[in-house]
N, C-alpha and C positions, 0 to 999 in steps of 0.2 A: 450597452456594452456585455458582448459577446465573450461568451466564456473559454479561459483560453485551457486547456490541462491540467494546466500545473495551477491553478486562481483557488486556491478554499473557498466552501460553497459560501462561508460568509462574508467575503469578498462579495460576492454575483449578486447573495439576494442585498443586501448594501446598497448597488449599482445597477441591478440589472436594466435601468430604467433609464439610467443615464449616459449616455454619452462623451461628454468634455466637461475638463477636470473646471474649468467656468463653473458650469450647473451641479456640482457634487458642493463647491467650497458653498455655494450660496444654501442648500442644502445644512450642510452643519452649522452656518452660521444663521436660517434659520429657526436649525435645535435650539443653538444655545437661547437664541434671543429668549424663543418661545418658553426653554428651561429659567433663562432667570423671571420671566415674569409666573410662573409657575411656582416662584417661591412666595406662601403663607405671607405675603407684608402685614397683614390684620395680627397677624399676633407680636411684633416687630412694634407696627406704630400705634393700636389701636384707637388715639387719642384723635388721627384726624379724619374726617366723615369724606371731604371728598376721594381721599383714596380708597373707601371703601367701596366707593363707587367707580374707582377702575380698577381695581382688581380684585375679581370677587372668588377667588380660590380659598377657600379655609383649612385647609387642609396639605402633607407633604407631601401625598399619593401623586400627581400630577408630574411634582418636581420627581421625584424617585422612579418615576417612568422616564423623563424627560432628556436628565444626566447619563445614563448610559447608553439609547440612542444615540446621545451625543458623540460620548465613546467611540460606540460603535461605527458611526460612520468616518471620526477621526482616522482612527486606526484601518481600518476601510481605504483613506483614503490614501495614507501612508504608505500598505503594503501597494499598492497600485504606483507609485510614485518609484519606491523602491523597486520594485520588477518590472513594471511591466509599462510604464509610461505610459499618456494619452495619449498622444499620436498615435503609438500604434492601435490602440484601441479603438482611435477615431478612422484611420485607416483600411484597421479589419472590416469595417461596419460598412465601406464605400468598395 
């Protein structure tokens, strides 16, 4: 994505290497799914042995990092949708 004059730096940093809305949505969904994976599920279901082999995270530090990143990407997507539109940014690259 090319930076325009009225684009905030936080939007450009979020999507500087993403050219389409579809790719931005994929990034947001992937971050959201990984944030759910980063919840320390073993603290809630400690009796399951198989759960311990799937979910290896034991503290909240990864979730505390992934949740704000997902919100940041989502807010950046909303800003681009409301102000520029993805068709305009894709045409600027051509």
